[in-house]
N, C-alpha and C positions, 0 to 999 in steps of 0.2 A: 217396851213402849211401841204404840201403835204409831206409825207415819202416816200424816195426812197432806194431801196434795190440794193448793188453791189455784187455779187457771185465772187469771185475769185476761181479758181481750181489750190490750191496751190501745192501739191504735191501727185501724186498717190502711192508713193512707200513708203511714212513713212517717220519719221527723218532720217534713214540712209537707201538708197537705196538698196532694196533687203532683208533687215531686218526685220521679224515678230515683231509684239508688243505683240504678247500674251505673258502674264507674270503671275507668281502664285502671291497669294493675299500676301499684304502687311498692316501691321494695326500698329498702333498706338493709346495708350489712352490717351484722355486728358480731363480735368474737367472744370464743371463750375456749380454753385451753391454754397452753404453755407461752403465752405472748409474754416478750421481752418488752415492748413498748407499743403504744399505738398512739397515732397522731395524724395530723394533716400536715402537710406542705404548703409551702407558698403559693402553689397552684389551687389549691383544695384538693387535691388529691390523698385519698386515705392510704396511710401505711402501716400495716402491721409487721412488726418484726419479729422474726421466731430464731430459736436456736437450732442447728441441724443435729437432728436426730429427734427431736421433740414433735410433739401430736398439733398439728396443725387444724383448728375446729372454726369455721366460718359459717353463720348461720343467715341466711336470707330471709328478713322478717318481712312479710307482703300486706299488703292491702288491695282491697277491690273486689267488685262483685260484678260476677260469679268468682268461687273462689280462685285465684291464677295458677299457672302451673309454673314451678321453677326449673330453670334450667343454669348448670354452673358449665362455663366453659374456661379458657386460659389460651393468653398469648407467653411467648416467654420473655426474656428478659428486655429485648428490643422491639418497637414497634414495626422493624424489616421482618422478624420473623414470623412463619405463617400461621395462621389460627389452627389451633388445634383440632382435629375432625371429633375427637372422641366427646360426648359432654355426660354431666350427671342430671339425672331428673329428681331432684329432692332438695329440699329446703335447707338442709345443714350436709356441706362438706366436709368430710374428715380425712385427712392425709395422715397416717400413721409413720413413724420415723421419717420425716419430711427430709430430704435432699437438696442441696444446693442448686442444682439443675431445675427442682420444681419450684423455684422463685420465679416471680414475675407476676404479670397483671391477671387477676381472676377476675370474671365478669358474670353477675349474677343477671340472670334475664326473666323476668315474671309478665306472662303474659295471661289473658284470660279473653281474649276475640272482643275487646271493648276497647276502641280506639288506638294507641299506638302502645306497643309494649315498653315497660319499664326495666332500662337497664342502668345497673349500680356496678363499680368497678372497684377494687382495693387491691394494692399493690402488697405483694408480701416479699418481703427481705429476709432471707435467710441469712443468718448470720455464722460465721465459721474462723476457723483459724487452725491450719496445717501445721505441724512440725517443720520447723525452718530448714534449709539444706545449707552448708557451708562449703565452699569451695577455696583451695587456695593457688594461687596464680603466682609465678616468679619472672623477674627479668633480671638480667647482669648487663650492663653496659661501662663502657670504657669513660673515664673523667679524667680530663686535663691530660690528654697527649697520651694516652695509655700508662701513666704513672699508677694509678690503682683502678680497679673494678670496682662498681657501685651495685650491691644487690638489693632489690626492691621487691617487697613482698605486697600482694593483695589478697584481702580476705573479702569472699564475696560471699553475703546471707542473703537467701532469695526465699521466700515466703507466699503462698496464698493465703488470702483472707478477705473476710467481709464482715466490719470493715476495714479501712486502711490501717496499718498497724504502726506501733512506734516502737522503734529500734534502739536497743541498749548493749553498747560493746563494751566486755568485759576484759581487764589483762587480770588473770589471778585473782578475781572473785571484785577486782575493785573496777569501777566504772571507769572509762578512758574519756576524758573530755579534749578535746582537739585544741580549744583555748589553751591549755596548760601543758599540753607537749608539743614540740614544734616538729617531732619526728614521726607524727600521724596525720593523717587526713582523711576525713569521713563524707564523704559525697554519694549521691545518688547517679549512678550512670543512667545515659538515656538510650533509647530503643531496647529494652528487655522487659522479657515476659515474666508475668508476675511483679510483686515489689522487691525492691532490692536495694542495699546497701552495701557499699564497699568502703573498708577500713584498709587504708593505704600505709605499709611502713616504709616511711623513707631512710635509704641508706641504713640497710641493716644493723644495730646495735647488739650487743650481748644481752641487755635485759629485753630486747624482742624476743628473744626464745622462752616462750611462756605458753601456759595455756589461755586460749581465748574462747570467750561465750558471746556466742549472738543471740541475746534475749529479744521476741517480740512479744507486743501486748496490745489488748484492742482494750484496755483500760477496763476490763471486767465487763464488759457488756454481755449481757445475759449470762452472767455467769460464767462466760468462757476464760479458764485461767491463763496466766503466761505460759509460752513456751520457749525452751532455748534448746541450743544444741553446741558443743564445746570442740577445739580442737587444739591439739598440742601441737606447736611449732619448734622443731628443732632443725640442727645444722646439717641432718641425714635428710631432710623431707625433700622428697622426688617423686615426678609423676611416674605412671606405671607404664610399662613396657612389656609385651608379650610376643612369643611365635607359635607357630601351628606345626603340630607333627605330620602334617599332609601336605598336598599341594592343594592350591586355589580352587582346583576340579577334581573331584574325585568320582570315579565310574563304578560301579559294582553289576552284579548280576542280583536278580531276586532270591533272597533267602540267604545270603551273605551277611556276616555280623560288620558291625564298622565302628569305630573307635577313633573318635575325633579328641586328640588333647592340645589342649592351649595352656603353654608355659608361661609362668610369669617369669622373667630375667631381669626386672630393677623395679623399684618403686619403693617408697617408705611412707607413711605406714605400709603394712602390707595390703596389696590391693585385693579385691573381692573377686571372684571369677563368676560370671554368669554364662548361661546358654539362653539362645531363640532362636526362634526360624521366621524365615518372612518368604510368603505371605500369612501362612498359618501358624497356629501355636506348634509346639513341641508335639510330637506322636506320643500317645498316653502310653507306650511300651518305652519310651525314652528312659533312661537312667542316669543320672549326674553325679559322679564320685569324683569330688575334688575339683580339680581342673579338667577332669575329663568327660566326655559325653558318650554313652555305649547305647548302640541303635540294635537290637540283634534282630534277624532274618527280616532285613529289610524288605519292603514292596513299594510298588511304584508310587504310591500314597506318601511314603515317608520322603521322596524326595522334594528338592527345594535347598534356599538358602541358609545356611546357620552359621549365626552371628555369636561370636565370642567378645565379651565386654568386659574387662578388666577396670574396676574404679577405687580408688583411695583418696577422693575429693579432692587430689592435687593435678594441677593441669587439668588438660582435656581427656577424658574416656580413653582407654587404649581397646580398638576394635579389630578384629580379623575375621573375614567372611570365606566359607567353602560351600561351593555348589556342588550339592549332591545329586547325582544322577543315577537312576536305576535302570538298566536296560530294559526295553519292552519291543516286542516286535510282534504285528498283526495285519490282518487285512491286506494280503497279497493281490494285487490285481493286474489287468493286462489291458494292453491295447494293440488293434491291427489298423495300422495306418496305411491305406494303399496309397499310391503316386499322389501325393497332394499337388503337386504341378500340374496334372492334368485334370483336376475335380473327380478323378475317378472314384467309384464306392466298391468296384471288384478287384480282383487277382488278374493282372494281365500279365503274360511273358512278357518280358523285355522291358518291363519298366520298373520302379523301384518298388520298395515294399518295407516296412518298418514295421518291428515289433517292439515295446514298451512294456517295460515292468517296474512299480511301485509299490512299495512295502511302506504303512506307518510306521514308525519307529524313531526309538528314543536311545540314543542321540542319532540324529538322521543322518549327517556326514559321516557315521561310522560304518555303515552298513556296505557290506562287500556283494556284489552280484556276479554269478557265474553263468554263463550262457552254455547250452549244450544243443546239439543237431543231434536226433536218433541215438542220444545216450553218450555221444563223443564230445568233449571238451571244445568249445569254437574258439578260434584265434582269430586276429585278424590279419584279412587278406585283401585280395584285389576284389572280391565280391561281396564278402562281409566284411563289415564295419561295427567293432563294439564303441559304444559310448557311455562312458561311465556315469556321466553326467548329463542329461540331454537337456541343451540351454530351450529348446522348444516345447519340453513340458514342464510338469509339475516339479520344484525342487526336489531330488534325492531320485531322480526317473531314470533309469539305465535302458539305452535301446541298443537293437541289434538292427542295423540297415541292410538290406538284400539290394544289391547295385543289378541291375538289369537283369532281372529274375529270369530264370532258365528250370529247365525241368529236373535238373539236378538239387534245385532249391527245396522242391516240394518234399517236406519232412516232417518230423515232430522233432519242436523246438522245446527247449526247458529252461526255465528262468529260476536260479535257486539264490535265496537272500539269506544272509548271516551274518552274526558278530564274530570275527575272528578271535580266536581263544577263548570264547564263552561259552556257558554253559545252557543259555537262551536257544532253544531248539529252534533249527533253520526250517526257513518255509520255500514251497516249491509249488511252481503252477507251470501246466505244457499246455503248450500251443499247437495246434494240429494245423498245417499249411498244406492243402492241397485243391484240385480244381474245384470237387465237391463240398469241401468241408467248409468253405467260406464264401456268405451270399448275405446281402444286405436283409435286414429285418422287416417285417410287413406288423404294423399295428392295428389293431382291430378292436371293436368294442361291439360285441353282438346287438342287434337291433331292440332286443327285449330287454337290455341292461344298460342300455343308453340314459333312461330316466329309472331310477331307483326311489322306491317310496318304502316309508318305514313309519311306524309309528314311534311315536316319542318315549324314549325308554327302551326300546327294542334294540337288536343287533342290524348291524346293516354290511353286505358285502359288493364294493367295487370292483368290477374286472375289466380291464386292458392286457389283450392276450396279445403276445408275439406268434403270429400262427406261420410264418416264415421265417428263414433267415437263419444262418450259422456264424459264428455261435450264436445263441440266445441270449442278449444283456438283461440285466437286470431293469427293475419299471420304476421311476423316480414320479412321487406324486405331489402336487402341491396345490393349493387354491388360486383361483382366478384372479380373485380380488388381491391387489398387490401387500395391502397390509394386513389381511387374514392369514393368520397362522394354522398350522395343521392341528386336528384335536389332541395329540401328542405334545404341543407345543412349539414343535420344529417348523421350520420354513418348509422341508422337504422331506420326506420320507422313504426309504428305499423297500420294494418289494421283491425279493429274486423270481416269484411266480407270475407278477403282475395284480395280484390280488389284493385290495385294501381291506383290511378287515376292521370295522367299526362296532363297540360295544358302547351299551346307553348310552343312546344317541339322543343328543338334545334339539331345540330348534335353532339356536345359533352354529348349528354344524348345516344348517341348509345352504345349499348353493350347487356353483359348479367348481368340479374338482379336474385339475389336467393332469394326464399322464403322459410320460416320454422316457425314451429309450435314454439309459445311461451312456456315457463314453467310454466306459470301462467293461471290461470282460466282454468286449464284442468289437465289431468295426467301430473305428474313431472316425465316424462319416457324420454327417446332419442328422440332428434328431428327428425322431419320428414322434409326433404328438397326437392325442384324440382328448376326447373331454366325456363328462361323466356325470350329471344333473343328480343330487341327492335332493330329495322333497321329503321332509320330515312331517308327518300329520300328526293332528292334534286336535282334542275336542274344542267346540266353539269356547272363546272367551267372552264374558259377559259383563255388561254392566246396567244396576248394580249387583254386585256379589251379594249384599244386604244391605236392606233399606228397611227402617222404621217409618211406617205411615201412622198420622194421627188424625182423626176427623171428627165430626158430630156426627152422631147417627141419625141417618134418613139422608144423609147426602150422599153423593156420587163421586166414586172413588176411581183414579184411574192408574193402574198399574203397568207399565212400560219397562220391558226387556230388550235393550241392545245390543246387538252381536258385534263386538269390536272385531274379531279376529275369527278366521276358523281354516282349517286346513285337512281335507279339502274342504272348499267355499259353500259346496251346495249341501242344505240342510237335507235331513232326513225325516224329522219329527218334531212337533211342538207340543207340549201337554202342559196343561195348567192344573194344580191339586191344592186343595184347603185341607190342611191339617192333617197332610198324607194321603186323603182320600183325593181319586182322578174326579174333574169338574166334566161331566158331559156336555160339550159344546161342539160348534160345526169346526172342522179341521182350519184352521187360519192359513193365511196365503204363505208358503215358504219364503215369499221374496219380500216380504214386508218385514217392520219390525212386531214385534209379537207385544200386544196389550188386552189388556183385559179393564172392563168397566162394568161398576156393578154398586147397586145403594147400599152402604153401610146401614146395619142393623144388629140388635144386640145379639141374635142369633148367629150371624155370619162373621163376626171377629174371630182372629185366629192366625195362622203362618200359612201365607200363600207361596207357592211355588211356581215358577216356569222353567218346566226343565225342555233343553233345547238340544238336539242331536244331530251329529253328520256320521258316517259310515266307521269314525273313529271310536266315539263315545258321547257321553253325554254331560252337560253342565247344566246349571239351575242359577236362578237369581231366585233369593230370598225375601218375600217380603213380611214383615210382622205388622198387620192390620188389624187398629184397634181404634175404640172410642176412649180409652182410658188415659187420662190427664198427666202429661210432664210429672216430670219430680219437681217438687218444691227446691228451692233454693236458700241453704242455710246463709243467713248474714252473718260475716267473723269478723265484723269493725265496728261492733257495738260498743258505744263508749260507755265505761263502768257498768258491765251486766250483771255483775257482783254487789250484792246490798245485804249489810249485816242485819239480822233480825234478833229478838231478844231470845235469851239463850245461846245455846250452840248451834246455831241454825243460819241459814244465808237461803238469799231468793234469788233465781236467774232470770233476767231478760234475754228471751229467745224470740231473736228476730228471724225473717227469712222473705223472700219471694217467690210469685209460682212465675215458670219459665212457660211462657207460650200459652195465657189462660184462655185466651179466644180460640185455640186451634182444636180443640175438644167441646164436649159438652160442658154447660153451666157448673161450675165448681161450686158446692152449697157448703162444704165444710171441711175438716180435717180429723184424719184419726192421729192422736198423740199417744205414742206408746214410751214409757220410762222405764228401763231397766238398770239394776246393780246384781253384777256378778251374774248375768246372763238370767236372772230370775227378774219377771214382769212385776213391776211397785204400783203402776198404774196404767191402765188403758181406757183412753175418754175421746167421745166423738166430740168435736168442737163445732158449734151452727153459727155459720157466718150470717145470720140472720138477715139475709137476703141482700147484702152486700158481695158484690161480684170482685174478684182478686183483679188488680189492673197490673199491667205487665211493668216490671221495675220497680214497683210502688210496695214499700215493707208493710207486714203484718208481725205483729209481736204479742206475745205471751208470756207472764210473768209466773214460773212455778216458784211456790215458796216452800219453806220449811225443810230446806235442804240440809242434810248433817254438814257440820265442817269437821274434818277438811276432806269429805268423801267427794268423788266424781262419779257420775253417771252417764249412761247411754241413752241419748234421745232419739227416738224416730218416729218421723213424722210421714203420714200420705195423705193426698189430696182425696176427696169424695165428690163422684157428679152424681146425678141422679140415676145412672145405669149400670156404674162401677166406681171401682177404689185404685187410685193409681199404686205404684209401688214405693215402697219404704227408703228414704233418705235418713242417713245414719250421723251422726255425729255426738263427741262427748263434749260435757260442760263438766267444769273443774272449777272447785274453790281456789281463789287466786286472794292474797294479802292485800286489801285496795287500802288506801289513804282514807282514814277516817275523817271525815268533815267535819270540823267542830261547829257545834252548836250555842256554843256559850264562850264569852271570853278566856275563860280559862282554861278551854281546850286548843291547843298551840301547837305548833311543829316547830320543837326545837334542835331539830336537827340531831338528835341523840342520836338515833339509831343508823347504820351505814346505810339503810334503802333510802333517807332524807324524806321521809315521809311521802314516796313516790314523785319527788320530784325531778327532772331530767338536765341534762345538758343539752342545749340547742345545737345540732351539729353543723347550722350555716354561719355561726360566729368564729371569730377568730382561735379565743382562747376560751379555758372553761374555769368556772366557781370552784373554790375548794373546800371541803369541810375541814375544820380545825379546831384545837381548844388549846389552852396555855401548857398543855405537857408536851403538844406535837409541834409548837412552832421552832422555825430555824432560829437556831442561837444565832445566827450572820444575819439574820432580818434587820431592816431598817427600823431604827429607836423611834423615829418622830411620828411614825402614821400606825395605824390598824390598833385593835382592842387590845387589851390584856386580859381580859377574862371575856367570860359570853354575857349577854344582857344581864343574869342572874347575879353576877358578881363570883361565880365560881369557877377555879382553875379547869374543874373536871370538864365543865359544861362546853359544848360544842357549839359552831357557829360556820355560815359561810361567808366566805370573802373572795376578794378578786387579789391576786399580788401584782402588783404595779413596777415590780425591778423587772431587769432582764431575763428575757428576751423582747419584752412587750415595748411597743411604740405607740406613741401618743394617738390618741382615735381607736385604738384596739378594744374591741366590744366583746364581752361575755355575757351570755344570756342562760337564765336557769329559769326551767318551766315548770309550772305547777301540774298536778294530775288534770286530766279532762272531767268537770264538771258539767254533768248530762241535764238538761232542762227540761225533758220531757215526762216526766214523774212531779215534777214541782209546779204549784200552782200560783197565780201571782194575787196581789189583793184583787178586791172587788173593782170591776170597771178598769183592771189593767191586765195585759196579755202579757206583761213580763215583770219576772220575780227581782225584787232588792237584793243585792247581796252588799256584806260587808268585808272589806278587805281592811287586816289591822297587821302591823309589823313594826319590828324595831330597827334602826341603822347608824352605823357608827362611821362618820366621815371625818377622821382626824388627818390633816396633814396639809402643808402649804401646796401639793401639787393634786389635790382633789381633783380627779374630774367630773362625771356627772353619773347620778342613779336615776334611771327611769324606771318606772312600771307600767306595761302596758297591757292592755286587754284584748286577747286573741279570740275573735270568735269562729267557731268552726263552721265554715260553709261550702259552697262549692269550693271556694278558694279563699284559704283562710285570711283574716282580715286582722291587722294589729292596730290597735288606735292609743294614742299616749294617755294616761289619766292621773299621773303624778311623776312629779319631777324633783332633783336639788342635785344643784352644784355649789362646788369648793368646798372649804374647809367649814365644818359644823361644830366643833368642839371636840373634848375630849370623852364625851360622857356618849351613851347609848341614848337617841330619840325616839320617841314613837311618832307611828303615822298611823292615820285610818280614814276612808273615804269609802263611799257607797257607789256601786255599780248597777245598772239594770240591763243585763247582756240580752241579746235577741235570740239566742240558741245556746247549746253546748260552746263552752268556754275555757280558756286557759289564763292565767294570768304569767305574764312574764317581767322578771327584775332582770334589767338590763345595765350591765354595768361598764362605763366608758372610760378608759385609762386617761392620766390627765397628762400635764408636761413632762412631768420626770417622776422618779421612782417612791418621793414622798406622798403616794395617793393610792393608798390599800382602805378598799369599801368594803363593811363587812355588813349582814344583816342576820336577824333572828327573831323566835318567837313569831311565826307567820301563821295568821287566823284568816281562813274565808270562810264567814258564815251568813245563813240566811237572815234576811232582815237587815234593816237599815239601821246603822253605826248610832251609837248615843249620841245628843247633841256635844257633849263633853268632850268626845273623843275625835270629833269630826275635824281635821284640818282646813286651815283657810286655803293652802296651796294644792290642793287636788284640780288640777287645771281642766279636767273633761271626765264626765261619764256619760253613758250613752243615756240622753234625756233629760240630762240636769238641766240645761239649757230654759226647760218650760217651767221649772221649776221657782219660787219667788226667791231673788237672791238679796244679797247683804247691802249693795249699793248698784248703781247704773254703772259704775267703773268695772265691777266686777262681772257684771251682766254683758258688756260690752266684751272684755277679756274672753268670757266664756263662750260667746259666739263666732268670736275671732278665730281659738284654738279649735270650736267644734267645726267650723268651714273647713281650716287649715288639714286635719288632720283626718275628716272624712274623704 
């Protein structure tokens, strides 16, 4: 069958002539997925309850024009926790296998740049129940002057859960009731983590030796089943005790095997033994065999505190710790300190001289230092003093002091460090002391290396040379700025030859670097310092990098490219190109901001590029210059865009606005392209017939003869005299609408789960409920509410409000009809408004019946609710019919508002709702319709009714 398309140019000026439709974002959060419960609490915060491990799905439904962008963020469980930095840009938030730590407040932020962004929040409450932990504690006390001892047992049951649990204690599967057993006491202790309940067995009796079960329950919330733990209490029940096979500290050489055994010497039931390490986890090579921990060929990385824990849930766990130390030794250094009392920097005869030796070792206090002079062992004497630990030096430093130095003291001294009895190799350093071998260092930076320039991404070498001095110390590098670290991430770096080599240099490495002599492996005197400047060169940084420039043809266009930063700052060249080809022009002034002006014509539209160079490289500003119109902006909030046609077809009301219509040449029409499965079904040019689009004003076309239930891709592009803009694309699809009744026999009886497109108002206190006789609560109040639907069948459904707890007097529930669009319906001659007839049945039986109101909600810049019908109090046991006329001024909804009365016998129900075009028949119109728009201008039955009508008209407007 051939498919035909009919396009109707509906309205250039939108829903209201001359009124813009640009609107700030509006958001609403709805849920799907595995929700256990969804409710509003007392402060109107929306709460989503979900079971741990289920899938969380939240959707942010947005309105606003242009289409808002949606961003999801989250805070943790309390307001004091920091806001998460990560965000999800999507209308749907989905979390698979949600965990308890992911509970909290989620925010949906919708922003389209018009007005203030819309923010909605919802609190996600993750429900869970852990397996409880049962521990036993015992006390023995003397009673009545030590004539006998009283033994008391405390069974403590602890669990983590959400919501709070209910505890049930059982002895041999029989529930323990405190009121029926004087020998037990059940209470909740203070200052405990998690939820805890204690069962106290006072003055232990023979029957108290039994199996005890702690059962915890969250009352099957989210389908979470009860959990329990059982403990057998006997006369032999005792807490655990352990002992270790080694001392508290174990020192070993690298490569040795270590076996740590934790022996259980007491405890019933048999305690379970576990091993752990602090602060790191157990090594991957560790083996646990029963109570023993085996470490093969240990390395320094295996060192740490190892903990043995024995648990049998009686008393406190038994713990023992072992500090495992693996010997290491490295980096043996020396220092030569001239007579510090004379501020000397050279060796002088007759003065003191100190030689110091330090090694980095573990354990530091177990290192043994030995000094030699020309290969001979040094002993304490009047001229040579040995200090095992020099208090003037770093801990673990050994020194040899030469008193009143003489020529015989000029020699080669050796310092050896080792661990006695260890296989760790010893380290040795030689210090040559002679008149020519020791002199202060001289630090120098060659003039050509005082400023080093390098291109970003290249390699650099900073040099700080010791040109004189013996022995020559290593050089330490750091940044002059205190808060800046070296490129390696350390505050200081050592170089043995004074050359700092940097790779892949970036601009954040630019700055001044300090070099200084190290106080070790040389003279321990005042440090020598110097500085080196590192300059990182990079091409100019420009603004804008890219800019879309639109203009009318034959108008002057100005392009400007600003240099934000450049290293070096001096520019060497500026060039302008169009579509990749050089534009011949006078050389611009290199000291001014590059600028280009020209008259835009159809022949010079295109891509313009401003290339700016320095001695390092070239950067570019790119401008896309054209007279092409901006994109059309689809309007996604069209009320009821789908209409059912004859047969299996439907039509779609496509609406859009034009972005910046005055920025380019006049828009004369649009190309409309409709595709299905990437195949073109229609390409048509729409002529605006001389009417020019206005900013923010809706345009619309109705596309007919679409097939149910297919969806289609619609592409739209604006057309000017000289060019065509880019296509924008959206998907239109069929959605099952509420069929508006055209006669009294077409009504909504709420028989389907979609309740004819009606919806609950989120701003009320509670909701209307869909029900029939078969789904009624058998414990419901007998003196209120209907037995059947309006037709008298038990299978038929209706909507009602439940007045029982937790409802309070004055609580409101609102049910909203679908939105009725007025744009395609014409009123009678001489009238701009279309009359509608609202008809429904109501049931109001009970001595505590409150009020049923019907309101007309007209959609405008802000929705306006107007009372059009009301009824209060008991109205008998039968269904009653109401019908009245309305003449709305725009798109509208009908709101059924039920208000709870003073007590629980106040259920209100409605059924068989119809909203039809045209006035109600005279015999169906009820006298208690208090207000319809324009009704005060019609002839009324009496002056009294006329007065009441005008009074309510003024009151509710």
